[in-house]
N, C-alpha and C positions, 0 to 999 in steps of 0.2 A: 179296291185300291185304298180306300180310307182305312180299312182294317190293317193292311200291310204297313201303312204309315205309323200306326200306333204300335203295331206288334214288334217291329224291328228294334225300336228304342226300349220298349217295355220288356222285351225278352232279354235284352242285354242287362238291364237292371235286375231282373229276376235271377239270371244265371250268375250274376256277381256274388250272390249269397253263397252259392255252391262252390265258387272258386276261392272264397275267403281263407279256408284252412291252408290250402296250398300256397296262396299268396303270402300269408303270414310266415310260413316256413321258409319261403324264398327270401323274404326280407331278413329273417334271422340268419340265414346262411350267408347272405351278402354282407351282413354286419361284420363278419370275421374274415371276409375275402376281399371283394371289391364293392364297397357300399354304393358307389355310383350306379352300379348295374340295377339295383333294386332299392332305392332310398326308402327309409322308414317314414312313417307318417309325420314324425316330428321334423324330418329333414326336408320334406316336400314344401315348396312354395307355390302360391297360387299363380304367380307370374313365371312362366317357364323361361322367359328371356332374362330374368335376373339370376345371378349366380347363387347356387344353393350351397350353404355351408354344411358339409357332411363330416360327421365324426368318423375318423379313420381308425382301424384296429391298431393294436399295440405290437403287432408282428406282421411281416410281409410274406410269410411262408404260403399262406392261402392264396394271396393275389399272384405271387410268383408261380405257384403250381397251376392255377387256372389259366394264366396267360401262356404258360409253357404247353399245356395240353391243347389249348385252342390253336396255338400256332402250329403244332405238329399235325393235328388233324386237318387243319385248313390246307397246309402244304401237301398233305397226302391226297386229299380229295381234289384239290385244284392246284397241281404242281405248276410252277412258273415255266413258261417256254416249252412245255410238253403236254401232250394229252394224256389223260388218265383212262382213255378208252380207245378202242380200235374197231372200225367198221369192217365187217367181213360178210361176204355173200355165200350162201350155202352152195356146195358143189353141185348138188342135184339141180338147183335153180339155174346155175350157170350152164349146165349141160342142156337143160330144157330150152333156155334162151338161145343157145348156139344152134340147136336143132331147128327152132322156129325161124331163126334168121338165116339159116343155111350157111353159116360161117364156121371157121375153125374154133374149137373150144378154148384153146390157149389164147387166141387173139381176143376173144370176147372177155376172157378172165382178166387179161392185161388192161383192157379199156375200163372194165368195171372197177378194178383195184385203183386205177389212176383217178377215176371220178370220186371214189370213196376217200382217197388220200386228199384230194382237193377239198372235199367237204370237211374233213378233219382239220385242215389248215384254216378254213373259214371259221369254224367254231373256236379254234385256238385264238385266232385274231380277235374274235368277239370277246372272249374271256379276258384277254390282256387289255383291251380297251375299255371294258366295263368295270364297274365297282363291285362285281359279284363276290370276288375273293374277300374284299374288306367286309362286306355284309355277312358272309358266311363266318368269318372270324369272330365278329361280334356276336352272332347268333350262337356260336359254340360256347362262348362264355356264359350266356344266359342258360344254355342247356345244362352245363355242369353245375351252376349255382342254383338256379330256380327249378331245374328239371324239366322245363317246358319252354318252347319257343315256336312261333308260327312263321313259316317262310311263305311268302306270296310272290308270284311272278307277275310283274306288270309289263305289258308289251311296250309301253313307252318309257318307263323309268327303270326297267330291269328288276332284279331281285331285291326284295326288301324284307325286313323281319319285324315282327311285333313281339314285344316282351309280354310276359304273363299278365302284367297290369293293364294291357290294352286289348285283350281279346278274351272271349269266352268260347267254350266248346262243349258239345254234347255228343257222347259216343254211345254205341251199343255195348253189350256185355263183352264182346270180343275185341273191343277197341277200335272198331271202324267208326270214323267220324260221321255224324248225321247232320250236324249243324254247327256253323262257326260264324261268330259275329265279331267284327273288329271295331275299334273306336280310335279315331285320330282327329287332329285339328287341321282345318283347312282355311285358308285366307278367303275373304269375301270376293276378291278380284279373281280368284281361280275358278269361281263358279261360272257356268254358262250364262250368257247374257240374259236369256229368258228367265232363268232361275233367279238371277239377281233381283229382278223386279218383284218376284213373289216373296223372297226373303226380306227385301226392303219394306214391302207393304206390311208383312207380319211384324217386323221389328218396330215400325212406327206405331202400330196398334198397341204393342206391348209397352212402348216408351211413354205412352200417355199416363200410365200408372206409376211411372218412376219419377224421381226427383229431377229438377232442372239440370243439375250437374251431370246426371247419367244421360239425359237426353242430348247433351252437347257432345257426348262421345261420338267420334266418327265411326261409322260402320265399316269404312275401308280398313281401319286399324284393328278391327275385331277379328277374333279367330272363332270360327264356327265348328261345331262338332259334326263329323262325318261318320256315319255308321255304314258298314259294308257287311252284307249277309250272304253266306254260302249255305244253301239248303239242299239236301239230297232228296230228289223226287224221282222215284222209280229208276230210270236209266240215265238221268241227267242231273247235273248240278245247276241249280238256278242261282243266279247272282243278281243282287239289286242293292242300291244305295239310297240313302236319304240324308238330308241336311235340315236340321231344325223342323223335323216332321214332314218335310217336303221330299217326295221321291224323285230321284234322278232317273227319269225314264230313258234318257239317252245312254246311260251306262248299264242298264239292265241287259241281261243276256243269259245264256246257258252254255254248259260244256258237257261233252260226253262223260259218262261215269268213270271211264278209264283214263281220261285226260283231265286231271284235277289241277286247277291253277294254284293250289296251296298245299303245303306239307306241314301238318302239326307234329312236331318232333317231341318225343318223350325220352328221357334218359333211362329211367326204370319203369317198365310197364307193369301195372297191377290190374288184373282182370276185374271188370266191374267199376273201375274208377275212370273218371273223365280226364284226369290230369296225372302226370307222372311225378316221380321223385328224383331229386338231383343227386349228384355224386357227393356233394358236401354234406348232405343229410346223413349219408352212411357213415361219415367220419366226423360228424359234428362234435362228438365228445372230445376227440383229440385236439381239434382245432380250437375249440372254445377253452379247453384246459391250457393249451399252449399260450393263448392270448392272456389268460389270467396270470400264468407264471411270468410271462414277459413283462406284464405291468408291475408285478411285485418286484422283479429283479431291477427294473428301471427305477422305480421309486426308492428302493433300498440303496442302489448304487449312487443315486443322486444325493441321498441323505448322507452316505458314507464319504462322498467326495467333498462335502461342505467342511471347510476348515474353521474351527472355533477353538480359541485358546482359553483355557481355564486358569485363573490366577487366584491364589489363596488370599481370601479377603483379610486375613490377620497378618499378612506379610507386609514388609516395607517396600516391596517392589511397586514402582509407579506404573500403572497401566498406560497412562497418557504418554509417558516418556518412551515406553516400549513401542506404542503405536506410531509415534513420530520419529523413531530412530531410523537412520539410514543404514545402508549396508556398510559394515565395518565400524559402526559407532560403538562406544562403550556406555553401558547403562548399569547403574547399581542395582543389584538384585540377586536372588538365589534361584538356581535352576530348578530346585525342588518345588518352588512356589508356582511354577508354570508347567502346564501339561496340556496337550491337545485332547479335545473331546473325541473319543473313539466309540464306534457303534458296536464293535466286537460281534458282528454277525457274519464273519467270513465263512465259517463252516456251514452255517445255515444257507447262505447264498450258493455255496458249492453244491449243496444237495438240490436246491431248486434249479441251478444251471444244468446239472447232470440229468435231471428229469426232463427239462426242456430240450436238451440235446437228443435224448432218446426219442421223444415224440417227433422232433423235427426230422430225424433220420427215417422214422416210420412214414411220415408224410411225404418225404422225398421219394420213397419207393412207390407210393400211391400215385404221385403226380409225374412219375417217370422223369425225375430230375437227374442231371448229370452227377450231382453230389452223391446220389444213392449208389452209383457204380464206380465212383472215383476212389482210388486207393489212397489211404492216408500215408503220404510219403514224408513223414517227419524226418527220418534218417537221411533221405536224399536231400531235403532242404537244409539240414544241418551241415552235411558235407559240402554243399554248394556255398553256404555262407563261409565255411572255413577256408575254401579255396579263394573266395573273393577277398578275404581278409589277409 
């Protein structure tokens, strides 16, 4: 028992090292799409309740594409007000049931289909009342950006997901999961009453070595780290949890090997690797280049839109009188002595804009955006404008 207490937390810390390359790639991909999905180390604050200031990308093509794909896939997997599956009993099983019951096969089949239809309706009602669709939509965003996400079904809270930053996994060469450990925060008051006394005792022992200010901190306001481990053992999955090194014996249990309570999703599977690779990683070159072009175009356009008038210093034109003149006033001076400052980078910006448009069209096809299949109807728009005028 004592070994398990030490092993669960220590194994998580050890496996974090193996996860680091994939986590770094996920943060880099999120940087150009949806940074809040996987904030960088500089954006993360110690207090999760405080708002984190996140640096947003200079274009919205990546975020728009990921949101579009996640929405389409979620609607396809869990369509609203209709089931994505259908229960059906084998004809041979219906015939055998009818023979054993001594009834007509058509009657038995009608009753069975009616019961299966009622079961489908019950599942549909559960889907509509639960937040599984919202959870799946958020999980799909993590899957496209980070390439990995963990879905766990809780009998009380329903479906929930863990981002790559809050779980570790160990697979065999063929990709079958062997061990999964999750990390999350839990409030002190959510612990069982018996466990609160053990945590309080341990906290008070550790508080003796801390400063008086830290000792005054209320334990009820603290968030404790909860580790949940799923380990494959022969024909069962063993599940156990621990908080602050104390095992939650009430939550320990096991599942049959074919009824797994979690689904570790990977977008791109590579044999021999514990984690997958995301969609954004495949097209990272285009997205990062488009972000750089958009930044250059934005800065150049802002510089070009700035109005600065140049006045010949050897002329008799008074700059102050020009600045104070109202509309329609007469001011002594020569037009040749005054000229606006021009950037003269129009053609260079046209080249950058054309390259950005080409990349954006390419990304629109990847993200299955409507703009990728929508016809450019400039002539139709022109005729409509002429009719309106």
